[in-house]
C-alpha positions as CSV (number, residue, x, y, z in Angstrom):
1,M,36.3,18.9,3.3
2,T,33.6,20.5,1.2
3,L,30.7,22.5,2.6
4,A,28.3,19.7,1.7
5,Q,30.4,17.2,3.5
6,T,30.5,19.4,6.6
7,D,26.7,19.8,6.6
8,T,26.2,16.1,6.2
9,S,28.6,15.1,9.0
10,S,27.1,17.8,11.2
11,S,23.6,16.5,10.5
12,A,24.6,12.9,11.2
13,S,26.3,13.7,14.5
14,S,23.5,15.9,15.8
15,F,20.6,13.5,15.1
16,D,18.4,13.1,18.1
17,A,16.5,9.9,18.5
18,T,14.6,11.1,21.6
19,P,11.4,12.0,19.8
20,L,11.2,8.5,18.3
21,A,11.9,6.9,21.7
22,H,9.1,9.0,23.2
23,A,6.7,8.1,20.5
24,Q,7.5,4.4,20.9
25,R,7.0,4.6,24.6
26,D,3.6,6.2,24.1
27,M,2.6,3.3,21.8
28,R,3.9,0.7,24.2
29,T,2.0,2.3,27.1
30,A,-1.2,2.7,25.2
31,Y,-1.3,-0.8,23.6
32,L,0.7,-2.9,26.2
33,D,3.6,-3.5,23.7
34,G,1.0,-4.8,21.1
35,A,0.7,-8.0,23.1
36,P,-3.1,-8.1,23.3
37,G,-3.5,-7.6,19.6
38,V,-1.1,-10.5,18.9
39,L,-3.0,-12.7,21.3
40,V,-6.4,-11.9,19.7
41,S,-4.9,-12.5,16.3
42,G,-3.5,-15.9,17.4
43,T,-6.9,-16.8,18.7
44,V,-8.5,-15.9,15.4
45,W,-5.9,-18.2,13.7
46,A,-6.7,-20.9,16.1
47,V,-10.5,-20.7,15.3
48,A,-9.6,-20.8,11.6
49,A,-7.5,-23.9,12.2
50,C,-10.4,-25.6,13.9
51,Y,-12.6,-24.8,10.9
52,A,-9.9,-26.2,8.6
53,A,-9.7,-29.4,10.6
54,L,-13.4,-29.9,11.3
55,V,-15.3,-28.2,8.4
56,S,-13.2,-27.2,5.4
57,P,-10.2,-25.2,4.4
58,E,-12.4,-22.9,2.3
59,R,-14.5,-22.0,5.3
60,A,-11.3,-21.5,7.4
61,I,-10.2,-18.8,4.9
62,W,-13.4,-16.8,5.5
63,V,-13.1,-17.3,9.2
64,L,-9.7,-15.8,9.1
65,F,-10.9,-12.9,7.0
66,V,-14.0,-12.1,9.1
67,G,-12.2,-12.7,12.3
68,G,-9.3,-10.6,11.2
69,A,-11.6,-7.6,10.8
70,C,-12.5,-8.0,14.5
71,I,-8.9,-8.1,15.8
72,H,-8.4,-4.4,16.3
73,P,-11.7,-3.7,18.3
74,L,-11.3,-6.8,20.4
75,A,-7.6,-6.0,21.0
76,V,-8.5,-2.5,22.1
77,L,-11.2,-3.9,24.4
78,L,-8.7,-6.3,25.9
79,V,-6.1,-3.5,26.4
80,R,-8.6,-1.5,28.3
81,L,-9.6,-4.4,30.5
82,L,-5.9,-4.8,31.3
83,G,-5.8,-1.1,32.5
84,R,-4.3,0.6,29.5
85,S,-5.9,3.4,27.3
86,G,-5.9,1.6,24.0
87,R,-5.3,5.0,22.3
88,H,-2.0,6.7,21.5
89,A,-1.5,10.4,22.1
90,A,-2.7,12.8,19.5
91,G,0.1,13.8,17.2
92,N,2.2,10.7,17.8
93,P,4.1,10.4,14.5
94,L,3.9,6.6,14.6
95,G,0.1,6.7,14.4
96,P,0.1,7.0,10.6
97,L,2.7,4.1,10.4
98,A,0.3,1.8,12.3
99,M,-2.5,2.7,9.9
100,A,-0.3,2.2,6.9
101,T,0.7,-1.3,8.0
102,T,-3.0,-2.1,8.3
103,V,-3.8,-0.8,4.9
104,W,-0.9,-2.7,3.4
105,M,-2.1,-6.0,5.0
106,I,-5.6,-5.5,3.7
107,M,-4.3,-4.9,0.2
108,M,-2.5,-8.2,0.4
109,L,-5.6,-10.2,1.2
110,P,-6.9,-10.4,-2.4
111,L,-3.5,-11.7,-3.4
112,A,-3.6,-14.3,-0.8
113,Y,-7.1,-15.3,-1.8
114,G,-6.0,-15.6,-5.4
115,I,-3.2,-17.9,-4.4
116,A,-5.8,-20.0,-2.5
117,L,-7.9,-20.3,-5.7
118,W,-4.8,-21.6,-7.4
119,R,-3.5,-23.9,-4.6
120,I,-5.4,-23.8,-1.4
121,E,-2.6,-25.3,0.7
122,L,-0.5,-22.1,0.0
123,F,-3.1,-19.7,1.5
124,F,-2.0,-19.9,5.1
125,P,1.7,-19.9,4.3
126,A,1.1,-16.8,2.2
127,M,-0.7,-15.1,5.1
128,L,2.2,-16.0,7.4
129,F,4.4,-14.0,5.0
130,V,1.9,-11.1,5.0
131,I,1.5,-10.8,8.8
132,G,5.2,-11.5,9.3
133,G,6.1,-8.5,7.1
134,R,3.7,-6.4,9.1
135,Y,5.2,-7.4,12.4
136,F,8.6,-6.4,11.2
137,C,7.2,-2.8,11.1
138,F,6.1,-3.3,14.7
139,H,9.7,-3.1,15.7
140,T,9.6,0.6,14.7
141,L,6.2,1.1,16.3
142,Y,7.0,-0.3,19.7
143,G,10.8,-0.3,19.8
144,R,10.8,-4.0,20.7
145,R,13.5,-6.1,19.0
146,L,11.3,-9.2,19.7
147,Y,9.2,-8.2,16.7
148,W,12.2,-8.8,14.4
149,A,12.3,-12.4,15.6
150,F,8.5,-12.7,15.4
151,G,8.4,-11.7,11.8
152,A,11.3,-13.9,10.9
153,V,9.7,-17.0,12.6
154,L,6.5,-16.4,10.7
155,A,8.3,-16.0,7.4
156,A,10.4,-19.1,8.0
157,A,7.2,-21.1,8.9
158,G,5.5,-19.9,5.8
159,W,8.4,-20.9,3.6
160,G,8.7,-24.3,5.3
161,L,5.0,-25.1,5.0
162,A,4.9,-24.0,1.4
163,A,8.0,-26.0,0.5
164,A,6.6,-29.1,2.2
165,H,3.1,-28.7,0.6
166,A,1.7,-29.0,4.1
167,A,-2.1,-29.3,4.5
168,P,-4.0,-26.1,5.2
169,V,-4.8,-27.1,8.7
170,L,-1.1,-27.3,9.6
171,G,-0.5,-23.8,8.3
172,A,-3.4,-22.4,10.3
173,F,-2.3,-24.1,13.5
174,A,1.3,-23.0,12.9
175,G,0.2,-19.4,12.7
176,A,-1.9,-19.7,15.8
177,A,0.8,-21.3,17.8
178,I,3.5,-18.8,16.8
179,E,1.3,-15.8,17.5
180,I,0.2,-17.1,20.9
181,V,3.7,-17.9,22.0
182,F,5.0,-14.5,21.0
183,A,2.0,-12.8,22.6
184,C,3.1,-14.5,25.9
185,L,6.7,-13.3,25.4
186,L,5.4,-9.7,24.7
187,F,3.2,-9.8,27.8
188,A,6.2,-11.0,29.9
189,G,8.4,-8.2,28.5
190,A,5.8,-5.6,29.2
191,R,5.3,-6.8,32.7
192,R,9.1,-6.9,33.3
193,Q,9.4,-3.3,32.0
194,A,6.6,-2.1,34.2
195,S,8.3,-3.7,37.2
196,V,11.6,-1.9,36.3
197,Q,9.8,1.4,35.9
198,S,7.9,1.0,39.2
199,A,11.1,0.1,41.0
200,A,12.8,3.2,39.5
201,V,9.9,5.4,40.7
202,D,10.0,3.9,44.2
203,D,13.8,4.5,44.4
204,A,13.4,8.1,43.3
205,L,10.7,8.7,45.9
206,S,12.8,7.1,48.6
207,K,15.6,9.6,47.9
208,T,13.3,12.7,48.2
């Protein structure tokens, strides 16, 4: 075995995932597993769907854009109303990743809008791909495997709607429904985890 191979094997065997786990726990604690943000986003999609059905798909696109800009502040407000801080610890290495996923999503909006100018029924499927890709990254942010399934369902829905040439209103309602369902699952998971941690603390106190 060469020196380079020895160094590589030593590095691989000594890798410590603890700092990442701590950073993810901080994100989960601060933002309640990201569930409030998903719920707010799903609500914005639902409003856009109503506009697509009752007003016009063109107006619905702008509702989604404008409403999307309000998701973060509204989500932080909801997080704080639910008793969490809504702010991760200073120096958390996952903070820049959260910002990067937001910037990436914003950069995709002109592309989605360009698709809408070409074929408006493809706008919401395109946006499902955009937010689905972003939610894949949330697995790393929060350490929750559910985000893998979340992103995959959004992408599958986008593909299916595009292939079927579905009306814009169906794409908007699909995005709303998927996000709200997964928000409920994330809330349930966060509550279950909090119960487990509370039980562990009570058990530790009873032994002292």
